[in-house]
C-alpha positions in Angstrom: -11.9 11.1 8.8 -13.1 8.3 11.5 -10.0 7.6 13.2 -8.9 4.4 14.3 -8.3 2.6 17.9 -5.3 -0.3 17.9 -4.4 -0.9 21.7 -0.2 -1.8 22.3 2.0 -2.2 25.2 5.1 -1.5 26.1 8.2 -3.6 25.0 10.8 -2.9 28.2 13.3 -6.0 26.4 13.8 -5.8 23.4 16.6 -9.0 21.0 15.7 -10.8 18.9 14.4 -14.2 21.2 12.4 -12.2 23.3 10.3 -10.8 19.6 10.5 -14.1 18.1 8.8 -15.8 21.2 6.2 -12.4 20.3 5.3 -13.6 17.2 4.7 -17.3 18.0 2.0 -15.8 20.5 1.1 -13.8 18.0 1.8 -10.1 19.1 4.3 -8.0 16.5 7.0 -6.0 18.0 7.0 -2.2 16.6 8.0 1.0 17.0 6.4 4.2 17.4 8.6 7.7 16.4 8.4 11.0 15.8 9.9 13.9 15.6 10.2 15.3 18.8 10.1 12.5 21.0 12.4 9.8 21.3 11.5 6.1 19.9 8.9 3.8 21.5 9.4 0.0 21.6 5.8 -1.6 21.6 4.0 -4.6 21.2 0.7 -4.9 19.4 -2.4 -8.1 18.1 -1.2 -9.0 14.7 -5.0 -9.8 14.7 -6.6 -6.4 15.9 -3.9 -4.8 13.8 -4.7 -6.2 10.9 -8.5 -6.0 11.6 -7.8 -1.9 11.9 -6.0 -2.0 8.5 -9.5 -3.9 6.7 -11.3 -1.6 8.9 -10.3 2.0 7.6 -7.2 1.5 5.3 -2.9 1.3 5.5 -3.5 4.8 5.6 -5.4 5.7 7.9 -5.3 7.5 11.1 -5.2 6.0 14.1 -5.1 5.9 18.3 -2.6 4.1 20.0 -3.8 3.9 23.4 -0.8 2.9 25.2 -1.3 0.8 28.3 0.0 3.4 31.4 -2.8 5.7 29.6 -0.6 8.0 27.3 -2.6 7.9 23.5 -0.2 8.9 20.0 -1.3 10.3 17.0 -0.2 7.9 14.1 0.7 5.9 11.0 1.2 3.2 9.7 5.0 4.1 8.2 5.6 0.3 7.3 5.2 -3.0 7.8 7.9 -5.9 7.7 7.8 -9.2 5.6 9.3 -11.8 6.3 10.2 -13.7 3.5 10.3 -16.7 3.4 7.2 -17.4 5.0 4.8 -14.0 3.9 3.9 -12.9 7.2 4.2 -9.7 9.5 7.4 -9.3 11.2 7.3 -5.4 12.5 5.3 -1.8 12.7 6.5 0.6 12.6 4.1 4.0 13.8 5.1 6.9 12.9 3.6 10.0 15.2 1.8 12.7 13.1 0.0 15.9 13.8 -2.9 17.5 11.4 -1.2 20.7 11.5 1.8 19.1 9.5 2.2 17.7 6.2 3.6 14.0 6.1 4.8 11.8 3.5 3.7 8.6 2.7 2.6 6.0 -0.7 -0.4 5.3 -1.8 -1.7 2.4 -3.8 -2.7 2.3 -7.6 -6.5 1.1 -8.5 -7.0 0.7 -12.1 -10.3 0.9 -13.6 -11.3 -0.8 -16.8 -8.5 -3.6 -17.7 -11.3 -5.9 -18.6 -11.9 -3.2 -21.6 -8.8 -3.3 -22.6 -8.2 -6.9 -22.1 -12.0 -6.9 -24.4 -9.8 -5.5 -26.8 -6.8 -7.8 -26.9 -4.7 -5.4 -25.9 -2.0 -5.4 -23.3 -1.6 -3.6 -20.0 1.6 -2.5 -18.5 2.2 -1.1 -15.5 5.0 1.2 -15.0 4.7 2.1 -11.4 2.4 0.1 -8.1 2.8 3.0 -5.4 3.0 6.8 -6.1 5.1 8.9 -3.4 3.1 11.9 -2.2 3.0 14.4 1.4 -0.2 15.8 2.3 -1.7 16.3 5.9 -2.3 13.5 6.8 -5.9 13.3 7.2 -6.0 13.5 3.2 -4.0 10.8 2.8 -5.9 8.3 0.6 -4.9 4.0 0.6 -4.8 4.3 -3.1 -6.3 6.8 -6.4 -8.1 5.0 -9.4 -7.0 5.1 -13.1 -9.2 4.9 -15.2 -7.6 3.3 -18.3 -11.2 2.3 -20.3 -10.9 4.0 -23.4 -7.1 3.6 -23.4 -5.7 2.3 -27.2 -2.5 1.1 -27.9 0.6 2.9 -27.8 -1.3 5.0 -25.7 0.4 6.0 -22.0 -0.8 7.9 -18.5 1.5 9.7 -16.8 2.3 11.2 -13.0 0.3 15.3 -14.8 -2.2 13.0 -16.1 -4.1 11.8 -12.9 -6.5 14.3 -10.2 -5.2 13.7 -6.7 -7.5 14.9 -3.8 -7.0 18.5 -2.7 -3.7 19.4 -0.4 -2.2 16.1 -1.7 1.0 16.3 -3.7 2.7 13.5 -6.1 6.8 13.9 -5.0 7.4 12.2 -7.8 8.5 12.9 -12.0 5.2 14.3 -13.5 6.1 12.5 -16.6 6.5 10.0 -14.7 4.2 6.6 -17.0 2.1 5.0 -14.5 0.9 2.5 -17.1 0.7 2.1 -21.2 -1.2 -0.4 -23.6 1.1 -2.5 -25.7 -0.6 -4.9 -28.3 1.2 -7.6 -27.6 4.0 -9.3 -29.0 3.0 -10.9 -33.3 4.8 -14.3 -31.1 2.7 -14.0 -28.4 -0.6 -13.7 -31.0 1.2 -17.0 -32.9 0.8 -18.8 -29.6 -3.2 -18.2 -28.9 -3.3 -19.1 -33.1 -1.5 -22.4 -32.3 -2.8 -23.2 -29.0 -6.4 -22.8 -30.5 -5.6 -24.2 -33.1 -5.1 -28.1 -30.9 -7.7 -28.0 -29.2 -9.9 -27.8 -32.0 -7.9 -30.7 -33.6 -8.2 -32.8 -30.1 -12.2 -32.1 -30.6 
């Protein structure tokens, strides 16, 4: 697995007023934490962080280069988002070892949604992420679930998904991930009425 590199700087002063100034200048406050170490407060360039995630993925392994010469192998544990502006306000990095399992969350990518829609069926997503554990270098950003050949009344559970080798789901195996349903009668009648109105206008 390719490792991304992100330069961070240690923070000497930690308070909300300083954090606000940092964000205005394009920097994000954050911290590095991990087993057997004290948390380190840092700042990271928001643009550089975005580029790293775009290039390598949110669950990628990153090498954090601190200006004093110390490097840390980390994964992004969490990015806090402002509920008002929708922009990141804080990032948590988790120090990892390539030989120790960690817990993470992977996204779900559905393949074949257009086929479901062509059959006038409804795809109902029950969950958006799957908690898993495994070695850091084996954890993917997302897992693909193929719904192409699903019909009304069918479901996909966690137990139906083939995970990469070494990745173990940390969730009930009977948890429904997605189901396919027929649209409610009211939805069909609404679509029919709308179609009739268009025809009458023509």
